[in-house]
C-alpha positions in Angstrom: -0.5 0.1 0.3 1.7 3.7 -1.4 -0.1 5.6 1.3 -2.6 5.7 4.2 -5.0 7.8 2.9 -5.3 5.7 -0.2 -6.0 2.6 2.4 -8.3 5.0 4.0 -10.5 6.0 0.8 -10.6 2.4 -0.4 -12.2 1.1 2.8 -14.4 4.2 3.4 -16.0 2.4 0.1 -15.7 -1.3 0.9 -16.7 -1.4 4.3 -19.3 1.1 4.7 -20.8 1.8 8.1 -24.1 4.2 8.8 -22.7 6.7 11.5 -25.0 9.5 12.0 -26.9 8.1 9.1 -23.9 8.6 7.0 -21.2 6.3 5.8 -17.5 6.0 7.8 -14.9 3.9 8.5 -15.4 1.2 11.1 -15.7 -2.4 10.9 -16.4 -5.4 13.5 -18.9 -5.5 15.9 -19.4 -2.2 18.4 -20.2 -1.8 21.8 -23.6 0.9 21.7 -22.4 4.9 22.4 -25.1 7.1 22.7 -23.7 10.1 20.8 -24.4 11.6 17.9 -20.8 11.8 16.8 -19.3 8.5 18.0 -15.8 8.1 17.5 -12.7 6.1 19.4 -9.8 8.1 20.1 -6.7 7.0 19.7 -5.8 6.3 23.5 -6.0 3.6 26.2 -8.9 1.5 25.9 -10.0 2.0 29.4 -9.7 6.0 29.0 -11.8 6.1 25.3 -13.8 9.5 25.4 -16.6 8.1 23.0 -17.7 11.6 21.1 -16.2 13.9 18.7 -15.8 17.8 20.7 -14.5 20.8 20.2 -12.8 23.0 22.9 -13.0 26.6 23.6 -9.5 26.8 23.6 -10.3 26.7 19.7 -11.1 30.3 19.8 -8.0 31.6 21.6 -5.8 29.3 19.2 -7.5 31.2 16.2 -7.4 34.5 17.8 -3.6 34.8 18.4 -3.0 33.4 14.7 -5.4 36.2 14.1 -3.2 38.3 15.3 -0.2 37.2 14.1 -1.5 37.2 10.4 -2.9 40.7 10.6 0.8 41.7 12.5 2.6 40.2 9.5 0.8 41.9 7.2 1.2 45.0 8.5 4.8 44.7 8.9 4.8 44.2 5.0 2.7 47.1 4.4 4.3 49.6 6.7 6.7 51.6 4.4 4.4 51.5 1.5 1.4 53.0 3.1 4.2 55.8 4.1 6.5 56.1 1.2 7.3 59.7 0.5 8.2 60.2 4.7 10.5 56.6 4.6 12.3 58.1 1.6 13.1 61.1 3.6 13.9 59.7 6.8 16.0 56.6 5.3 17.5 59.2 2.7 16.5 56.8 -0.1 14.6 56.2 -3.4 10.7 56.1 -3.7 12.1 52.8 -5.9 13.9 51.5 -3.2 11.1 52.0 -0.3 8.8 49.9 -2.8 10.5 47.2 -3.5 10.3 47.2 0.3 6.6 45.6 -0.6 8.0 43.1 -3.4 10.2 41.2 -1.1 7.1 39.7 -0.1 6.1 37.9 -3.0 9.4 37.1 -4.6 10.1 35.4 -1.4 6.6 33.8 -1.0 7.2 31.4 -4.3 9.9 29.4 -2.8 9.1 29.6 1.0 5.8 28.5 0.5 7.4 25.3 -1.0 9.3 24.5 2.1 6.6 25.5 4.3 4.2 23.0 3.1 6.8 20.2 3.5 7.4 21.5 7.0 3.2 21.7 7.9 3.1 18.1 6.7 6.1 17.0 8.5 6.4 19.1 12.1 2.6 20.3 12.2 1.3 23.2 13.4 3.1 24.3 16.4 6.8 24.2 15.4 5.9 26.0 12.1 3.9 29.0 13.9 6.1 29.7 16.7 8.9 29.4 13.9 7.0 32.0 11.6 6.3 34.1 14.8 9.9 34.4 16.0 10.7 35.4 12.0 8.3 37.9 12.3 9.1 39.1 15.6 12.4 39.4 14.9 11.7 41.6 11.5 10.0 43.9 13.8 12.7 44.1 16.3 15.6 44.7 13.9 13.7 47.6 11.8 13.2 48.9 14.8 17.1 49.4 15.7 17.4 51.9 12.8 17.8 55.1 13.5 17.2 56.7 10.1 19.6 57.9 7.3 21.2 55.7 4.5 23.3 53.9 6.8 21.1 51.9 8.5 18.6 51.4 5.8 20.1 47.6 5.6 18.2 47.3 8.6 15.5 47.9 7.5 15.8 45.4 4.6 16.9 42.6 6.6 13.8 42.7 9.3 11.0 42.8 6.0 12.7 40.0 4.7 12.8 38.1 7.9 9.1 39.4 8.5 8.4 38.1 4.5 9.7 34.6 5.3 6.7 34.2 8.1 4.5 35.0 5.0 4.2 31.5 3.2 3.3 29.6 6.4 0.8 32.3 7.9 -1.1 32.2 4.7 -0.9 28.2 3.9 -2.0 26.9 7.4 -5.0 28.6 7.9 -7.2 25.1 6.2 -5.3 23.0 8.8 -6.1 24.9 11.8 -9.8 24.7 10.7 -8.8 20.8 10.5 -7.5 20.2 13.3 -9.5 22.4 16.1 -12.7 23.2 14.5 -15.7 21.0 13.8 -17.2 20.5 9.7 -19.9 23.4 10.7 -17.0 25.6 11.6 -14.1 24.9 9.1 -14.8 27.5 6.5 -15.6 30.2 9.0 -12.3 29.6 10.7 -10.5 29.6 7.6 -12.0 32.9 6.9 -11.1 34.6 9.7 -7.8 32.9 9.7 -7.0 34.0 5.6 -8.7 37.4 6.2 -6.7 38.4 9.2 -4.0 39.0 6.8 -5.7 41.6 4.9 -7.0 43.4 8.2 -3.3 44.3 8.4 -3.6 45.8 5.1 -5.8 47.8 6.5 -4.5 48.6 10.0 -1.4 49.9 7.3 -3.8 52.4 5.8 -4.7 53.9 9.3 -1.6 54.1 10.5 -0.5 56.2 7.6 -2.8 58.6 8.6 -1.9 59.2 11.7 2.1 58.8 11.1 2.8 62.5 9.7 6.4 62.9 11.3 9.7 61.1 11.6 9.7 60.6 15.3 5.8 59.2 14.9 7.3 56.5 12.2 9.9 55.9 14.8 7.4 55.3 17.6 5.4 53.3 15.0 8.1 50.9 14.8 9.1 50.7 18.3 5.2 49.7 19.0 5.1 47.0 16.3 8.3 45.7 17.3 6.6 45.1 20.8 3.4 43.9 19.5 5.3 41.6 17.5 7.1 39.9 20.5 4.5 40.0 22.9 2.6 37.8 20.0 5.4 35.3 19.8 5.8 34.9 23.6 1.7 34.2 23.8 2.2 31.4 21.3 5.9 30.1 23.0 3.5 29.8 26.2 0.2 28.3 25.1 -0.2 27.0 21.3 -1.2 23.5 21.4 -0.6 20.9 18.7 -3.9 20.2 18.5 -7.0 19.5 21.3 -7.3 16.8 23.7 -9.6 15.2 21.7 -10.4 15.5 17.7 -13.7 17.1 16.3 -14.0 15.4 13.5 -13.4 11.6 11.8 -11.2 13.6 9.3 -9.1 15.6 11.5 -8.7 11.6 13.6 -7.4 9.7 10.5 -5.1 12.5 9.8 -3.6 12.3 13.4 -3.2 9.0 12.9 -1.3 9.3 9.7 0.3 12.2 10.9 2.1 10.5 14.2 2.1 6.9 12.9 0.6 6.0 16.1 -2.0 2.7 17.6 -5.5 3.4 16.3 -7.7 2.2 19.2 -5.8 0.0 21.2 -2.6 -2.5 22.1 -4.0 -4.9 19.3 -4.9 -2.4 16.5 -1.5 -0.7 15.6 -0.8 1.4 12.3 2.2 -0.4 11.6 4.6 2.8 9.6 7.7 4.5 10.0 8.4 7.6 9.7 9.2 8.9 6.1 12.8 9.9 5.5 13.4 13.6 4.0 13.4 12.3 0.4 10.3 10.1 0.9 8.6 13.1 2.4 9.5 15.7 -0.3 8.6 13.3 -2.5 5.1 12.8 -1.2 4.7 16.6 -1.0 5.3 16.4 -4.7 3.1 13.6 -5.7 0.5 14.9 -3.7 1.0 18.2 -5.6 0.6 16.9 -8.7 -2.4 14.9 -8.0 -3.8 18.3 -6.9 -2.8 20.3 -9.8 -4.5 17.7 -12.5 -7.5 17.4 -10.6 -9.4 19.6 -12.9 -11.9 21.0 -9.8 -8.9 22.3 -7.9 -6.9 23.5 -11.1 -10.1 25.5 -12.1 -11.0 26.6 -8.1 -6.9 27.3 -8.2 -6.8 29.2 -11.2 -10.0 31.4 -10.7 -9.1 32.5 -6.9 -5.0 33.2 -8.5 -6.4 35.5 -11.0 -8.6 37.3 -9.7 -7.6 37.7 -5.9 -4.0 37.9 -6.7 -4.6 40.3 -9.7 -7.2 42.5 -7.2 -3.9 42.5 -4.6 -2.1 44.2 -7.1 -4.4 46.3 -8.4 -5.1 47.5 -4.6 -1.2 48.5 -4.5 -2.0 51.2 -7.4 -5.2 52.0 -6.3 -3.9 55.8 -5.2 -3.1 56.0 -9.1 -5.6 54.9 -10.5 -8.1 57.2 -8.5 -5.4 60.3 -8.7 -7.5 62.5 -11.5 -10.4 62.5 -9.9 -9.9 62.2 -5.9 -7.6 63.2 -3.6 -4.8 61.2 -2.1 -6.7 60.9 1.1 -9.7 59.9 0.0 -8.5 57.4 -2.3 -6.0 56.1 0.7 -9.6 55.8 2.7 -11.3 54.0 -0.6 -8.5 51.2 0.3 -9.1 50.9 3.6 -13.2 50.4 3.5 -12.4 48.0 0.7 -10.8 45.9 3.0 -12.6 46.2 5.7 -15.7 44.7 3.8 -13.4 42.2 2.4 -12.9 41.2 6.0 -17.2 41.4 6.7 -17.9 39.5 3.1 -15.0 36.8 4.0 -16.6 36.0 7.3 -20.3 36.5 6.6 -20.0 33.9 3.4 -18.0 31.5 5.5 -20.7 31.3 8.0 -23.1 30.8 5.4 -21.1 28.4 3.4 -20.9 26.7 6.8 -24.6 25.8 6.9 -25.9 25.3 3.2 -22.8 23.9 1.7 -23.1 24.5 -1.9 -20.0 25.9 -2.8 -20.4 26.2 -6.4 -23.6 28.2 -6.7 -22.3 30.5 -3.8 -18.9 31.4 -6.1 -21.1 31.3 -9.4 -23.2 34.4 -7.9 -20.3 35.9 -6.1 -18.0 35.9 -9.5 -20.6 37.3 -11.3 -21.6 40.4 -8.9 -18.3 40.9 -8.5 -18.0 41.1 -12.5 -20.7 43.4 -12.5 -19.3 45.8 -10.1 -15.6 46.6 -11.2 -17.0 46.9 -14.4 -19.4 49.6 -12.9 -16.3 51.0 -10.9 -14.4 51.1 -14.1 -17.0 53.1 -16.0 -16.9 56.0 -13.2 -13.3 55.8 -13.4 -12.9 56.3 -16.9 -15.8 59.0 -17.0 -19.0 57.2 -18.0 -20.8 57.6 -15.2 -20.6 60.6 -12.4 -17.9 60.6 -10.3 -19.4 61.2 -6.6 -17.5 59.8 -3.9 -20.0 58.2 -2.4 -20.7 56.3 -5.3 -17.4 55.4 -6.2 -17.4 54.0 -2.4 -20.1 51.9 -3.1 -18.9 50.1 -6.0 -15.5 49.8 -3.8 -16.9 48.6 -1.0 -19.6 46.4 -2.8 -16.5 45.2 -5.3 -14.3 44.5 -1.8 -17.4 42.6 -0.2 -17.2 40.2 -3.0 -14.2 39.6 -3.9 -13.2 38.2 -0.5 -15.9 37.0 -0.1 -15.0 34.1 -2.2 -11.9 33.7 -0.7 -12.1 31.2 2.1 -15.0 29.5 0.3 -11.9 28.6 -2.8 -9.7 27.5 0.0 -12.2 25.2 1.9 -13.7 23.8 -1.7 -9.8 22.8 -2.6 -9.8 21.1 0.3 -12.7 19.1 -0.5 -12.7 17.9 -3.7 -8.7 17.0 -3.5 -9.6 14.8 0.1 -7.5 13.0 1.6 -4.4 15.3 -0.2 -3.4 17.3 2.8 -4.7 20.6 3.6 -1.6 22.6 3.4 -1.0 21.2 0.1 -3.8 22.9 -1.7 -4.0 26.2 0.1 0.2 26.4 -0.6 -0.5 26.5 -4.2 -3.4 28.8 -4.3 -1.1 31.3 -2.3 2.1 30.9 -4.7 -0.3 31.5 -7.9 -1.8 34.5 -5.8 1.5 36.0 -5.2 3.3 35.2 -8.9 -0.1 37.1 -10.0 -0.2 40.0 -7.8 3.4 40.5 -8.6 3.0 40.1 -12.2 0.2 43.0 -11.5 2.1 45.4 -9.9 4.9 45.1 -13.2 2.3 45.4 -15.2 0.8 48.7 -13.8 4.8 50.7 -14.5 4.1 49.6 -18.1 1.0 50.3 -19.2 -1.7 53.4 -17.6 -3.1 52.6 -14.5 -6.5 52.8 -15.2 -6.2 49.0 -17.7 -5.9 47.4 -14.2 -9.4 48.1 -14.3 -10.2 46.8 -17.3 -7.9 43.8 -16.4 -9.8 42.9 -13.2 -13.1 42.6 -15.1 -11.7 40.4 -17.6 -10.3 38.0 -15.0 -13.3 38.0 -13.2 -15.6 37.0 -15.8 -13.2 34.8 -17.5 -12.9 32.9 -13.9 -16.8 32.8 -14.0 -16.9 30.7 -16.8 -14.7 28.3 -16.1 -16.1 27.7 -12.3 -19.2 26.5 -14.6 -17.3 23.5 -15.0 -16.0 22.4 -11.2 -17.7 19.6 -10.6 -19.1 20.2 -7.2 -18.0 17.3 -4.5 -17.5 17.4 -0.7 -15.0 14.3 -0.6 -14.0 15.0 3.2 -17.5 16.5 4.4 -18.8 13.2 3.6 -16.6 11.4 5.8 -17.9 13.5 8.9 -21.5 12.8 8.1 -22.3 16.6 6.9 -25.7 16.5 5.4 -27.0 13.7 8.2 -26.9 15.6 11.2 -31.2 15.6 10.8 -30.8 11.8 10.8 -28.2 11.6 13.3 -28.9 8.5 16.0 -27.0 6.9 18.2 -24.8 4.1 16.5 -22.8 0.9 17.6 -18.9 1.2 16.9 -16.0 -1.4 17.3 -13.5 -1.7 19.6 -11.2 -2.1 17.4 -10.5 -1.3 13.6 -8.3 -3.9 11.9 -4.9 -2.1 10.0 -2.8 -4.2 7.7 0.7 -3.7 8.2 1.6 -0.8 5.5 
């Protein structure tokens, strides 16, 4: 048998057993359990807790990760939002300041592969501690700089260290959702975990409005360094790898595969040695190829990479796009409210998806509305519609709501259609392509008039809508978690042991 996940998938089909009214992976004769979510965790038989359970600490895990994510993005955008003042303070060029923001996408691509492998091999805690340490170290090094050209290299080093944390922070949210949250909470958790990074940009826009002098900039770097260190300290103190018992069947089996441990009792053991470094890298490559050859996953990945990636680049030059009709302050508020609307949209759409589980219809509606909204925005900027600021803000807020509303849904949908491929594989590939498109958009903005980006964004959104029509909606993971069968949930019997072959 090449892979434990393959064995599980085959066994699901060959040996179905009703659990809560749907099929699951168990065999043999089971003692009766009076729980609607019944499974035997991998603990000694006399200490078995027979229910799937979620813990209040999951919200602390998500909260502290959210702070880490928004802080990392705020570090990244710090100098971009105060570029003219930073140019004078560090006695450098505007181009050098702009490249501080470009460091992130450039480093993201190679290190996202490393973190994708590391997350699969070493788990959540070690990688989050590593990411928070990199970000905190970057913040501290930036704060040492006292201005002037001679200390500018410290800013570059600090930005590089912070950028290295980005891949882990963008890849790991779906892993946290699976490990800590119940199936009906996953998309909401993923929405908060992924969109928290965008909130860092919103904070950056606000800070840029109050950071008006060299002294303010120094105080800003000091305060960001302290905040980053406190987050790192908090994670070191309490950020466990996983809850005491799993929240779902897929989380349970994923934990078994990752830790190569006994399944139920001393007589039911998975016989599997830990993979070597070469084998784990080979597995990463094979899983990545398998992911991208799944046409539904490929379509979902291309759609979000094109639209969300280009939107990120578009946002970076929004001030230039509207400079002929609005002031810089008005343009910054457009950026701020667009991001806030996106956060609200992502959370609300995540909650809605957790309840209706119909990602294809939701994505088609959101992409259609997004296309129409940015078409209207483009017509306004081009002068075909009245350039009333309130009307532009309506289009901007609506667009931000729609474009980030589908962001967490696609992440979760990609995991669903490619299960049992590890969650970090899909999110890593999506994040890589998203950063490539984002960097390309920024480069394109330097080669063509900025308003061309409006038309490109509309075209990409329309194209993505068309290809999404060909996605096959399949909830492979949720089927194993018995979603959609809660109304039929009844007490069921599960076995006192599971027979696992030597693998």
